[in-house]
N, C-alpha and C positions, 0 to 999 in steps of 0.2 A: 417448551424448552427452557431450562433454568440457566440464568446467567451466572457464571462462576468467575469471581475475581480473586486474584492472588497477587503476590509481589511480582511474579513473572508476568502476569497479565499487564499490570501497570508499567512494568519495565518495557514491554513490547509496545504498548501504546505510546510511551514516552519517546522511544526510539523512532517509531513511525512518524510521530508528530514532528520531532526534531528534523528528520530527513526531509519531510514535506516543507517545513518552514525554510530550511537552508536552500533547498532546490528552488523554492519560490523567490527567495531573495536574489539568488543568482540570475534567475530568468528576468526579474524586474530590473535589476541593475545593468545587466548586459544582454538585452533581448536580441541584439543582432548577431552575437557570436556564441551565446550560451548553448543553443541546440547544436550548432555546428561543432563546437568544441567537445560537447558530450558525445556526439556521434564518432568523432575522430578518436576520443579516448577509448570508447568501446571497441573501435577498430584496432587500436594498438593492443588492447587486451586479447582480442581474438587472434591477432597476428602473433603475439608473443606465445600464447598457449599453443597455437598450431605449430610453431617452430620447435618448441620444447617437446611436444608430443611426437613430432617427426624425428627429432634427434634421439629420443628414448627408443622409439620403434626401430630406428636404424641400428643403434648399438645392440639392441636385443637380438636383431637378426644376425649381426656379426658374431655375437657371442654364441649363438646357437648354430652358426654356420649354415643358415638357410638362405642362400642367395636368391632363390626364386620365389620366396614367400611374398605375400601381398603387403605393400607399404601401408602405413597408417592412413586410412581414408579420412578419419576424423581430423587428423593433423592437417592434411591437405585442404579439407573443407574449411577449417578455421583460418588457414593462411589466405585462401581465396576470399572469404568473407571479410577478413580484416583488411586486406588490400583494397577491396571495393569500398568499405566504409571510410578508409583514409583518403582514397583517390577521388571519390565522388560523394563527399559528405552532404552536399546540398540536396541531392536526391533522397537521401535517407532521413534528412531532417523532417521532411513532410510525413514520412512513415512514422517517425518517432513522435511527432506532434499528435497524429491520430492515436497512437498507442497511449500517450500520456492523457489525452482527452478521454479515452476509454477507461483508463484507470480512475479518473475523477468520477466518471459515471458509476463505476462499480463501487467506489468508496462511498458515494452518496447513497446508493442502494443499501450498502452494508449499514450505514448510519441509520437509515429509516427502519431497517429490520431490527436493529438493536433497540431503537426507541419503541417499536411495536411490542417487542418482548418485554420491555421494561414496564409497559402499561399493565401487565399482569400483577405487578407488585405495588401499583399506586398510580396516582395522576401524574401525567407528564405534560409540562407546559407546551402550549401551541408554538411558542417561540422556538423551542428546540427542533420542531419540524421544519421551520423556515430555513435553518442552516443547510441541511442536506439538499433541500429543494433548490436553493441558490447554487450549490455546488454542482448539482445535476444539470441545471440550465447552462452553467459555465462550461461544463464538460461537453455538452451538445454543441455549444458555440464553437469550441475548439475543434471538434470533429468536423462539423459542417462548414464552419467559417463563412456565414452568410454575408458578412461585411467586414471591412477593415483589412489592412495589410497584414502580412505574416508577422512582422515585428509587433504590431498592435495586439494580435491574437496571442503571441508569446507572453506579452505583459499581462494579459487577462489570465493566462494559464499560471503565471507566477503569483499574482495576487490571490488567485483561487487556491493555489497550493498552500500559501501562508494562512489563508482563512480556514482551510480544511484542518491544518495542523492545530490551530488554536481551538477551533470549535470541537474537534475530536477529543481533545483533553477535557474541555468543559463538559461535554456530553457524558464521557465515561466517569468523570468525577460525580456528576449529578446522579447517574444511574447507580453508581456504587453506594451513594448515600441512601438512595431509595431502597436498594437491596438490603442494606443494614437495618433500616427501619422496619422493613417487611419481615426480616428474619427475627427481629426482636419482638414484634407483635405476635408472630407465630409461636415463639417460645413461651410468651406470656400466656397465650390461649391454652397451649398444651399443659403448662403448669397449673392453670386454673382448673382444667378438666380433671387432672390427676388429684388435686385437692378435693374436688367435689366427689370423686369416686371414693376417696378415703373416708369421707365423713357421711357417706350414704348409709342409711340404716338398712340392715338386712333382716327380714323376718325369719 
């Protein structure tokens, strides 16, 4: 599989890294309230979207004069989920922590896969493999939490998110340099083969 880089790719990598770093800073600075606030914010989003969907569905039914038609189940479901997230955020913080830990594991696997593909274009430093391995281990710690309090694990999650954002930018920058050098060598070899064919004597 060939790694393709463009301005859009770099923009997406930059956005992803920035989001990871900002989320990490918030988790490190406010470990006790960050996850709870995030859960409640998500709850408000679900609640708002559910109310809006229900209002739109009700107005549509009134306009079409279908009194007995089914009410918007998506709206009702969003309202119920939003109310639960707002009313019992501590229960869902555990679920969110598992989810974020799983995201770290997947991100680490993605980095390892990218480095493995980059080896097809040249040598990749062993140090680059240490970054995703550390992120993978941190993600597993967040998921299984073998030691430490919840707040301590949140701090680990925050620092790991910052570390991931920085190392992801570094890895993609190095892979892109490797790709450019590989493409230049390929073009050089192709040009040399064409020149040899032009000057080949034909009997």
